[in-house]
C-alpha positions, 0 to 999 in steps of 0.5 A: 665684396658684399655677399651677394656680388660674391655668390654672382661672381663665383656663378660666373665664375670670376672668383677661384682661390689663388686666381684674380681677374680684370676686365677691360670692356668697349676698349676703342681700339681694334682687337687685332691691334690689341692682340699684338701687345697682348702676346708679348706679356702672356706668361710674363711676371707682373714686374716684367709685362710691366716694363715690356708695356712701358717699353712698348710703343704702341696705342694698346700699351697704355691701356693694358698697362691701366688693366694690368695694374687693376688686376694686381690692385685685386689680388692685393685687396683681395689676398694680401699677395706680394706682387713679385709672387704674381704673373700674367697666367692668361690675356685674352682680347675678344672683339666687343660692339662695332660702330658702324659710320658712313663715308661719303664717296664718289658719285654720291656712294656711301661706304661704311666704316666700322669701327671696331673694340675690344673687351680685354681679360688678364688673369694673375696667379701666383708664382709656383715655388719648386 
């Protein structure tokens, strides 16, 4: 990471020692649906979280698995951390931009369809050895 990019990331709070993040923005799924799957992996070890996402048969599981894989790659590239020593410290799902569409209805009326999007952020930390 270039020094200018690193200083920008530090200002935004994205670079903290021992914490690695990855973000997925504008995921074309409702945040409510994504939170159901995200709650399953919160606090798990990365290997268990990957297994859980592979077993879950809901549509947000695939993009969340890809996001978790990206966060693990960030940890490996930036700090050369062992993958088995990582856990999902937090996963946050926020609502993104809502695309509004029109649906024709009876008697010349129209209703709005709100196509929701999600912003997801995963935070990984090292497992504390006691």
